[in-house]
C-alpha positions in Angstrom: 102.8 -21.7 -12.6 102.2 -18.3 -11.1 104.6 -15.6 -12.3 105.4 -12.4 -10.4 103.2 -9.5 -11.6 106.3 -7.2 -11.9 110.0 -7.0 -11.9 112.6 -4.3 -11.4 115.2 -4.4 -14.1 118.5 -3.0 -12.8 120.8 -1.5 -15.4 124.4 -0.5 -14.6 124.6 3.3 -15.1 127.7 5.4 -15.7 126.7 7.7 -12.9 126.5 7.2 -9.2 123.1 5.4 -9.2 121.9 2.4 -11.3 118.9 2.8 -13.6 115.8 0.9 -12.5 112.9 0.1 -14.8 109.8 -1.6 -13.5 108.2 -4.0 -16.0 104.8 -5.7 -15.6 103.5 -9.0 -16.8 101.8 -9.1 -20.1 99.7 -11.8 -21.7 102.4 -12.6 -24.3 105.1 -15.2 -24.1 108.5 -15.0 -25.8 110.4 -17.3 -28.0 111.7 -19.3 -25.0 108.2 -19.9 -23.8 108.5 -17.5 -20.8 106.3 -14.6 -20.0 107.0 -11.2 -21.5 107.1 -8.1 -19.3 107.1 -4.5 -20.4 107.2 -1.0 -18.8 104.4 1.5 -18.9 105.7 3.0 -22.2 105.9 -0.3 -24.0 109.4 0.4 -25.0 111.3 -1.8 -22.5 110.3 -5.4 -23.0 111.9 -8.5 -21.5 111.2 -12.2 -21.4 111.9 -13.4 -17.9 112.3 -17.1 -16.8 111.3 -18.5 -13.5 115.0 -18.4 -12.6 115.2 -14.7 -13.2 117.0 -15.1 -16.6 116.3 -12.1 -18.8 116.2 -11.8 -22.5 115.6 -8.3 -23.6 113.3 -7.8 -26.6 113.5 -5.0 -29.1 110.2 -3.0 -29.4 111.1 -1.1 -32.5 113.4 -1.0 -35.5 117.2 -0.4 -34.9 116.8 -0.8 -31.2 119.6 -2.5 -29.3 118.4 -3.0 -25.8 120.9 -3.1 -23.0 121.2 -6.1 -20.7 120.2 -5.6 -17.0 122.6 -6.7 -14.3 119.7 -8.0 -12.2 116.0 -8.8 -12.5 114.3 -8.5 -9.0 110.7 -9.5 -8.4 108.6 -6.6 -6.9 106.9 -7.8 -3.8 103.2 -7.5 -3.9 100.1 -8.9 -2.4 99.7 -12.6 -3.0 96.9 -15.0 -2.5 97.9 -15.6 1.1 97.7 -11.8 1.9 94.2 -11.1 0.7 92.2 -8.7 2.8 89.5 -10.3 4.9 
């Protein structure tokens, strides 16, 4: 099964705008058997199912990751949109 290359994780912020973190597909799978995604820093990690269910993964000791309110696939070029 093909998985999206990246997701936007939307976190509820206390300010006027939500926090958005882009995570990209890695070669790892999580405990649930779904792919693990992480941001460019490697700090934000999440296991995301094909239904968009998110399990946040700690990347360091004493980390308590927040839970996003939404995981949205980032549109990108697919096999049908390859350049000629």
